[in-house]
Structure formats: C-alpha cells, structure tokens
C-alpha distance (Angstrom), angle and dihedral (degrees) to the residues before:
residue distance angle dihedral
M1 . . .
T2 3.82 . .
T3 3.80 88.8 .
I4 3.81 91.3 54.6
L5 3.82 92.9 47.6
S6 3.80 89.9 51.5
W7 3.80 90.7 50.2
F8 3.80 90.7 47.7
A9 3.80 90.9 50.3
N10 3.79 90.4 52.6
L11 3.79 90.6 49.7
R12 3.80 91.3 56.4
R13 3.80 91.5 54.9
S14 3.79 94.0 62.0
A15 3.77 141.3 19.4
K16 3.78 84.9 -130.8
P17 3.81 106.1 73.3
I18 3.79 119.3 -126.4
A19 3.77 117.0 -135.7
S20 3.79 116.5 -123.6
P21 3.81 112.4 -99.8
V22 3.81 92.5 -148.0
V23 3.80 114.9 115.2
S24 3.83 92.9 -137.8
S25 3.81 91.2 67.4
Q26 3.78 133.3 66.5
D27 3.77 139.0 -171.2
S28 3.78 116.5 -109.1
E29 3.80 127.0 -157.5
V30 3.80 117.1 -115.9
T31 3.79 113.0 -136.1
T32 3.79 127.2 -144.0
A33 3.80 89.1 -111.9
E34 3.81 90.5 54.4
Q35 3.81 90.7 50.3
A36 3.81 89.0 53.3
K37 3.81 90.1 47.4
F38 3.81 90.7 54.3
L39 3.80 90.2 54.3
E40 3.81 89.3 48.7
C41 3.81 89.4 52.8
I42 3.80 89.9 53.8
K43 3.80 91.0 48.2
A44 3.80 91.8 50.4
E45 3.80 92.1 47.5
I46 3.82 92.7 50.0
Q47 3.80 90.8 48.9
A48 3.80 91.3 49.3
Q49 3.80 95.0 48.7
H50 3.83 97.4 36.5
P51 3.82 109.7 28.4
H52 3.83 92.0 167.9
L53 3.81 90.7 70.6
H54 3.80 123.9 90.6
I55 3.80 114.6 -140.1
E56 3.79 125.4 -162.1
E57 3.80 119.6 -171.5
Q58 3.80 115.2 -148.9
G59 3.78 112.9 175.3
D60 3.80 108.3 -59.0
V61 3.82 94.6 -14.8
L62 3.80 131.5 86.5
H63 3.81 115.2 -149.4
I64 3.80 111.9 -154.8
L65 3.81 116.5 -156.9
P66 2.97 141.8 -125.2
V67 3.83 91.7 10.5
Q68 3.82 93.1 55.2
L69 3.78 94.6 -128.6
Q70 3.79 122.3 157.5
V71 3.80 122.2 -156.4
R72 3.78 126.5 -159.0
A73 3.80 122.4 178.6
Q74 3.77 139.4 -176.4
I75 3.79 139.8 176.2
T76 3.80 102.9 -139.4
T77 3.82 99.4 -176.6
R78 3.77 139.6 0.6
T79 3.79 126.8 -157.6
V80 3.79 120.0 -167.4
H81 3.80 114.7 -149.6
A82 3.77 128.0 -176.2
D83 3.81 91.8 -102.7
A84 3.82 104.4 25.1
V85 3.79 148.9 11.4
V86 3.81 116.3 -119.3
E87 3.80 120.8 -164.5
C88 3.78 130.1 -174.0
Q89 3.80 102.2 -135.8
V90 3.81 125.4 -169.9
V91 3.81 124.3 -166.1
R92 3.81 127.0 -179.6
L93 3.79 128.7 -164.7
Y94 3.80 122.3 -156.0
Q95 3.81 129.5 -168.8
D96 3.79 119.0 162.1
Q97 3.79 99.4 -151.9
L98 3.80 102.8 46.9
I99 3.80 109.7 13.1
P100 3.81 117.1 72.2
G101 3.78 104.8 -147.7
Y102 3.80 105.3 -28.1
V103 3.78 143.6 -52.2
E104 3.79 109.3 -113.2
D105 3.78 127.5 -161.2
V106 3.81 120.9 -172.8
F107 3.78 114.7 -174.7
A108 3.79 146.0 143.3
G109 3.77 121.3 -95.0
I110 3.81 106.8 -157.7
G111 3.80 124.0 -173.1
E112 3.77 146.1 139.4
N113 3.82 89.2 -95.0
S114 3.82 138.3 -1.5
V115 3.81 93.9 -84.4
D116 3.80 91.5 50.9
A117 3.82 90.9 46.9
A118 3.82 90.4 53.0
H119 3.81 92.2 50.4
K120 3.80 93.0 45.6
G121 3.79 92.1 49.6
A122 3.81 92.5 47.5
S123 3.79 89.9 52.2
V124 3.82 93.4 49.5
F125 3.80 92.5 48.5
T126 3.81 95.4 46.2
T127 3.79 95.3 44.9
G128 3.79 93.2 47.8
V129 3.80 119.3 24.3
F130 3.80 101.9 17.1
T131 3.80 96.8 47.3
T132 3.80 92.4 45.7
I133 3.81 93.2 51.4
L134 3.81 90.3 44.2
E135 3.80 91.6 54.2
A136 3.80 89.9 49.2
L137 3.81 91.8 51.1
E138 3.80 91.7 46.9
G139 3.80 91.1 52.4
R140 3.79 97.6 -114.6
R141 3.78 117.2 152.4
Q142 3.78 146.9 155.2
P143 3.83 105.9 -121.5
E144 3.80 93.2 -158.1
Y145 3.81 89.0 67.7
D146 3.80 97.6 49.7
F147 3.80 115.6 122.0
Y148 3.80 138.1 -178.6
T149 3.77 136.9 -126.9
V150 3.80 128.1 -171.3
E151 3.78 121.3 -121.4
A152 3.82 122.7 173.3
D153 3.82 89.4 -16.0
Q154 3.80 90.9 -53.6
Q155 3.79 126.9 114.8
I156 3.80 113.9 -122.5
Q157 3.79 117.6 -158.9
W158 3.80 118.6 -144.1
H159 3.80 129.4 -165.8
Q160 3.79 117.3 -146.7
I161 3.80 119.5 -147.2
F162 3.80 111.7 -168.1
G163 3.75 122.6 -153.7
P164 3.80 116.8 -150.5
V165 3.78 118.2 -79.3
M166 3.81 104.6 -112.9
V167 3.77 113.2 -154.8
Q168 3.78 139.5 -167.5
G169 3.76 135.5 -168.3
F170 3.80 117.4 -10.5
W171 3.80 94.2 11.9
R172 3.81 93.0 61.2
N173 3.78 89.0 76.3
H174 3.81 92.9 42.1
I175 3.80 101.9 43.8
E176 3.81 91.4 124.7
E177 3.83 88.6 65.8
I178 3.82 92.8 61.1
K179 3.79 121.5 86.7
E180 3.80 118.2 -156.0
E181 3.81 92.3 -123.8
Y182 3.84 93.3 48.2
L183 3.81 100.9 105.2
T184 3.80 96.9 33.2
A185 3.82 91.9 51.6
L186 3.80 88.8 59.8
L187 3.81 89.6 58.2
R188 3.80 98.6 40.8
P189 3.84 95.1 103.2
L190 3.81 89.4 55.0
L191 3.79 94.8 44.2
H192 3.80 92.3 63.4
D193 3.80 90.6 70.4
K194 3.78 98.5 29.6
L195 3.80 107.5 56.4
P196 3.81 109.7 100.3
N197 3.80 126.9 -135.3
Q198 3.78 96.9 -90.4
L199 3.79 133.8 109.0
L200 3.80 97.1 -116.4
S201 3.78 131.3 32.0
W202 3.78 129.6 170.0
M203 3.77 138.5 -161.9
K204 3.78 133.1 -160.9
M205 3.79 121.9 -162.4
Y206 3.77 129.6 -171.6
V207 3.80 121.2 178.8
S208 3.80 123.3 174.6
R209 3.77 141.8 158.9
L210 3.77 123.6 -156.2
P211 3.82 121.9 -142.9
S212 3.82 86.7 -103.9
G213 3.81 89.2 62.5
E214 3.80 93.9 -109.2
L215 3.81 113.5 144.1
I216 3.80 123.6 -141.2
V217 3.79 110.4 -169.6
E218 3.78 129.9 171.3
C219 3.79 132.1 175.6
L220 3.78 123.9 177.6
L221 3.78 124.2 -175.3
N222 3.80 112.0 -166.3
N223 3.83 88.8 -14.9
Q224 3.83 92.1 -54.6
H225 3.78 124.7 115.4
W226 3.80 112.1 -109.3
P227 3.84 108.9 -156.7
E228 3.82 96.4 -177.6
A229 3.80 90.8 56.1
V230 3.80 91.0 48.0
T231 3.81 89.2 56.4
L232 3.82 91.9 55.4
L233 3.80 93.6 44.4
R234 3.81 91.7 49.5
R235 3.78 89.7 51.2
E236 3.79 89.8 53.0
A237 3.82 93.4 47.1
E238 3.79 90.1 53.5
M239 3.81 86.9 64.5
W240 3.80 94.8 52.0
P241 3.83 116.2 116.2
T242 3.79 112.7 -69.4
V243 3.79 104.5 -119.0
D244 3.79 133.5 143.1
E245 3.79 92.2 -116.5
F246 3.80 138.8 96.8
M247 3.81 113.3 -102.9
A248 3.79 131.7 -179.9
Q249 3.78 142.9 166.2
R250 3.79 125.8 -163.1
Q251 3.79 126.4 -175.9
F252 3.79 140.2 166.8
V253 3.82 120.5 -153.5
A254 3.81 131.2 -175.3
F255 3.80 127.1 -154.5
R256 3.78 118.1 -156.9
R257 3.78 119.2 -166.6
C258 3.79 113.7 -133.1
R259 3.82 110.0 -121.8
C-alpha cells in the first residue's frame, strides 16, 4: 500500500502522471477498447446517479441533455502493482454558455484490476466534479453560503456549490468532524480578489499528509494552479492531528455568479 500512496502523491504533483519507481510494478498499455470502456463507465455512473438526464454517445463524446454538457475522458497511464492497478484518468466537461474552455479533472482510478479501476474512477468523478457542475448549471444553491465581491463599485453575489469532501486514510474514521465548507472558508479572503468576470468558476483542492510528514497540496482555480491558496492549505494541514497514518481530503467547488 505504501507504493500506491507514493504513486498517488506523485500524481498530485503534476497533471502528467509519474510512473512508480518500484521494481514490483510495471506500466501497462491502455487499448482503444479500454478507453471506450472507461467512457461507458462514466455514462453508466451518470445515469445511475442522475436518472433524469438524457445521455447521447457520439464517438468519444457524451452529450448530456438538457444541460448541454459534453464529456470527454481518457486514461493517460496505467501502472500495475502487485496489489492494485492505478490509472491516471482525465475527464473534461464542456458547456458553451457557462464554461469558458473546459473543466478538467485529473485523478487516480485505483482498483483490483483495470475494469475495477475504471469503475472506481468513474464513480469518483461523477460523485464529485460532475454532480457539482450539474447542480451549478441547474441553478441549485445553498443561500446560507452565498457571498459578495466588489467589482467597479458594485456588489456581485456568488452562489457556492460544494461537492462532497472525499477522504482517505485517517479522515475516513473522522468524516463527521469535517464540514463541507471547511477548506473553501480558509480561502475566502483570497477568493474576493481572484474570481474572474465570468458566470461560472470552479476550484479543486487536494490536501494530504504522508506518514513521513510530507505534505502534498494542490489547488486549482479554473484549471490553473493557485500558489497563494496552496500556502494557506499547507499551513492548515500542518495543524492536522499528528498520527502515523496517511490522511487526505479532496473537494471540488463551483462558484456561480448571480445575474
């Protein structure tokens, strides 16, 4: 398991996955059929979690109606360990009216075999990023978490849509201690000056600490690395409980500008 955690830590440092240096693992080629299967797993997961949506599959793209979302997915690398298969999976969401460019999620799909890794990754993506973006597009919100920024002497109201806090290691047994707004609240002072003039923005945070004490922290705002936010999140992780155990939190949040 230590090998897998090390590989996962390396993956978080870069969008380009780093192969495990351990001799007991090896890289495995991903076939075209396996790429198509990964997209099918995402389609099945979306249908299971959101049965009101209509999904059309056209080549290597999923078209999600009525919200006009497009989904593209790819497994960029696969590493086979003695006890698990770890894939670097990349999914992009497109929507012409509200999403400038695309929403990108890069994450690790981990399973007993390649099929299991594809299903696990599809579940993580759909539960976190896809559902959060869907709720933003459908206009859902929690009014108690609205906040305001100032632009040209005018107050701009923003709706926050929180994805679930996904945890690993130590936090699995302490999930009740984590509030959904926990990480975002730390960054709120910075967000006031950082959110661009667009209808929808999004942020992905990953904070982890290895048993060695090493911190791996990532924060992306609209797919771009945000160093100032990383500094605050690292500072917070340094105050996490001191235990000889891996611990991590991952969350995706959307910000919709009120028209």
